[in-house]
N, C-alpha and C positions, 0 to 999 in steps of 0.2 A: 504493500500499500504505500502511496506516494505521501510523503510528509509535507504538511502545509507550514508555511512560515507564520510567524506571530502576526505580521501585518495582513496576510490573507484570512488568518482566523478572526481577526478584528472586523475586517470588511464583511465576511460571511455573517457574523453575528449581528452586525449593524443592519444588514440587509434583510436578515431574518425577523429582526424586531420591527423593522418598518414594514414589512409585509404582514406582521401580526396585527399591528395597529390599524393597518389599512382593512385587514379583514374584519376586525372588531367593528370599525366604524361603518363598514359595508352592511354587516349584519344588524347593527343597531338602526341605520337607516330602513331597512327592510321591515324590521319589527315595528317601527313607528308608523311605517305606511299601512301595515295590516293590523295596527292597534293590538298588537300582542305583546307590548313590552311589560315585563313582569314587575318592573319598578314603577308602574303607574299607580298614583294616589297611595304612597305608602302611610301617610298619615291617617288613612282609613283602615288600616290592617286590624285595629282591635274590633271595629264594628263588622268587618268582614269575617273575622273568627267567630264572633257571637252569633251571627247570622247562620253560618253554616253549622254550628253546634246546635243552635235550636232546630235547624232542619234535619240534623241527623237524629234527633230524639222524635222525630214524627215517622209515621209509617211511610214506607216508600210507595210512590206511585208507579204505574207502568210506563217505562220508557223504552220504546222499540228502537233498535238500530237495524237498518237493513244489511244485507251481506256486504255492500261495497263501503259501508261506514260514511256515506255521503249524505244519508237522510236519517233524521231522529224524530220520533214522534212522542210528544207527550200526552198521555191519556188522562183526562180528568175523571173524578169519580162520577159515577152515574147519577148518584144523589149529590147534588151541588149545593150544600147546606153548611152553614156555619153555627146552625143550632142542633141539627140532628146528626151531622157528620163532620164536626169541626176540625179534627186532626187531618183526615184525609184531603178535605178541601183547602185547609191552610197549607199542607204539604204540596198540593199542586201549584197554588198561588206563589210559593216561595220557589218552588222549581221553575217556574215560569219566569220569574224575576231573575233567578240565577243563570238560566240558560240564554234568555233573550237579552240580558243586559250585561254580560261578561264576555268579552272577546276572545280570551285564551282558549276556551273550549270549541271555538268554531273551527278548529283544524283537526283532521282525523289522522291517523297514525302515518299517512302518507302525505302529511302536510297540505292536504286538499281542503278547501273550505266546506264545512258541513252545512246543510240546510236544516233548520229546525221548524217542525211544525206542531201547532197546538190542535189536537183532535177534538175540537169543541162539540162536533156533531155527536159524540159519544155520551154527552149529558142527556139524561132521561127525564130528570126532574130538577128544577132550578129555584131556588129561594131568591126572592127579589133582593134581599140584603147582600147575599153572596154574588149575586149578578151585578149590583152596584160595584162592589170591590173589584170583581174581573174587569168591568168596564174602565174603573179608574187606572188599574194597572196597564190596560192596553193604551189608555190616554197618556199616561205616565212615560211609557216607553216612546210613543211617538213624539211627545214634546222634548224628550231628552235626546233622541237619536235621530229624529227627522225622518223616520221610516215606520212603516207599520209592520206588526208582527204577521207571520204567515199562519194561516188557518187551513188545515186539511178538511175539507167539506164534502160531504156526500149525502145522507139521508138525515133529516132533522126531526125531532118530535115537534109536533104543531106548537104546544105550549112554549117550548124552549125557543123556536124560532120567532114566535110572536113577540116573545119577552126581548129576546135581542134586537129585533127590528125596532119595537117602540122605545126602548131605552137609548137607542143610537149606536149600539156596538157594531151594527153591520157597516155603519158609515165609517167608523174607526178603522175597521178591517178591509174597507172598500169591497164589500161582498153584495152583490145584487140579490136581494132576498127572493125576486121573482124567480130567480134561475135554481132554486133549492128544491129538493124533492121533500116531502113530509111524511111522517107517520102519525096517525091519529094519537090522542092522548085524552084521559079523563080528568084533565086539571080543572080546577074551580075558574070560572070566567073572571078575568081582571083586565084592567087597562093600566097602563104605565106612562109616566110622564118622560119625555126625552131628558136625558141627563143634562144637567147644568153645571158648570164649574166656574170657579173664579179664585182670586188670590186676596180679595179685600172683601169686606162686609158690605157689599153693595145693595142698596135699597132696591135697585131695578132687577137685580137677580131674584131676590125675594118676591118682588111683583110678578115677574114672569113665572116664577113656579106656581104662585097663587092663580095667575090667569090659566095657565095649562091644567092646573087641577080643577079649575071651575069648568073648564071646556069638557074634559072627560067624565065628570061626576055630575055636572048640571046643578051643582050646590053652591051657593054664594059664600065663599071663603071669607068675603069682607064682613060678613055677620059674625065671624069668629075672630074678633080683633085680638084676643088674648093669645090664640093659637099662632096667628101671624107674627105677634110681637116675640113670642117664645123662639120661633124659628129663627128670626132675624138676630136675637140675641146670642142664639147658639152658633150661628155663622161668625158673629163678632168674636166670640170667645176662641174659635178655632183660628182665626187671623191673629190674635193677639198673643196666644200662647201654645200653639201646637208644634211651632217650628223655632225653638230657640236658637239663637245665633251660634252657640258653641256645640249644639247637638252634632254628632256624627252619624251619618247615615251611609248604608251599603247595599246595593251599589249606587253610585252617584253618576251624574247629577240628579238632586232630588228637588223636583218643581214643588214649591211651597203653595200646593192647591188644596181646595175642598172640592167635593163632588155631592151633589144633592139630587134626589128624584122623588117621586110619590107614586104610590100605587093605589088604585080605586077598585074596591070590591062592591059591585052593585047589588049582589044578592044580601049582603051583610050591611050595607050602607056605612062602609067603613074606609078611611083614608089612612094610608101608612106613609108617614115621612121618613125618608132614609137620608142621613147625613154622614159623610165619611172623610176622613182626612188621613194622611200617611204619616203624621208627626210622631213625636216621642211617646204619646200615649198619655191619657187623663191622669193616671196616678202620678206618673213622672213629672207631669206638668205641675201638679199641686206641690210635689216636693221641691220644685225649683222656685216656689213663691213662699219665702220664709214667713212673712206675715200670716198669709192664709193657711199654711200649714200648721203653724202653731195654734191658729184658731180652731181647727178642725180636729185637733188631736184628742179633745174630750169626747169626741164622737165616735173615735176609732175603737172598735171592740177586739181587733186583732190585726197584726201587721200583714195583711194580705191585700192585693190590689182590689179584689172584690169588697172587702171591708173599708177600703180608702174611698172608693167610688160612693158607697153607701153612706159613709160619714159625711162626704162633701154634699150629698143630696140632702140629708138630714140638717146639715149646718145651713144650706142654702135657703130652706124654708122655714127656719126657726127665727124667732125674734132677735136672736143674737147678732145675726147678719143683716142689720138694717140698712147699711149703705148698698148691698148688692141684693137684698131679699127679692125673690121672685124673678131672677134673671135667668134666662136661658134654660139650662137643663132642670134646675129646681123649679121653675115656671112650668115646664113641661110635666114634671111629677105632680105639681099641685092640680093641674088640669086633668091629668090622667086619673087622679085618685077622686076627682069630683064628677067624672063622666063615666056613666056605666059601661061596662064591656069594652074597656081600653086597657092598654099597656105600655110601658116604656122600657125598652132594653137597651143597655149600654154594655159595648164589649170593648174593653181596652186593656192593654198590658195582658196579664194573666187573668184579669177578673172579668166576671160576667155578672151584671146587675140587672134584676128584672123587678119592676114594680107593676102590680095589677090594680084594677079599679077598686077591687074588693078589699084591699089593704094588704094583701100577700106580698111579701118581700123574698125574692129568691137571690142568693149569692153563691156563685160557683167560681172556682179557681182552677183554671186550665194548667196543664204541664208546660205548654209552651206559649209564650205571649204572641198576640195579635200584632199585625202590622199596621199600626195606628190606633185610630178610635173610630167606632162605628156606632151611631145612634139610630134606633128603630123605634119610631113612635107612632103606634096605631090609635087612632082616635075615632070615637064612634059619632058620626056627624048627624045621626038620627036621635042621640041621646040628650 
């Protein structure tokens, strides 16, 4: 073997290093172009770990990979409900957010781009509250990334198709509802207001909800001034407290929005108002307000999210809270308890709080926290 001189050795080492640096920068540029840089948003790492930890604690949903590894199908549960099927529905929503909002997993083993599909057509029964959360997730994705999620569509249950069409989810997915096949269902007839969203407590948005609910129900909501005021105040509370500046979310970006809709059940004469935000959650919001937190401590029976929500409701309608008495959610609670055959349901953090018009209060603590706060308020307009 020919011996190289120190000068030649130095030259080769220098050349090798130069080539290595060039190679690194080349692959860094490729990573940035394909948005697969692993160093993206390192400040959100704790939020990412917590999200995945919660997801692992839930039942796994069915995720089908085709033989070429180029297509992935996410299957939602047949019963899409946050009340009767909480963990499986939440698992699908979290998998949807993880797969549709994180770029590293868009590549298969051959470094080819994967195509992710949500098989919404497999939903046989959908609860309006869960449907609002799903629509909000689709809207969040479109707002954050400027593109629509892909739905794999074939045959839809009539009740699911009608709900998606009325709430406006087909518009978000850019699906022509007229092109879809249907299967009959025996669901109770109901009408749904198209979803409304905003980032501020805009009176015009509350007016729009009222107008649309009046249109589908034939009821004069203006005659229910207390109901209208409670909805407006609840929207204000979301804007002021759901998205604190130091809160960390994953994946990002996180649009600071709220979503609201309403469902009319003509056979029962009931309207259900649904308000949702993807913020830190009601219990966490209360803990971040020292003055308010100290005030409600006397009403907390145990340190659980459900108990914290219940304590806030009790404090809000008590004489102690004179400055804010009857505002937002406590106002909804008061109206619920004075209107026959009505209820108020709040899902936030790990807690579920349900108040019925007969005075019964239910508190449930789930294993895995919810993605924000969901308020479901059913009021009997014939009451």
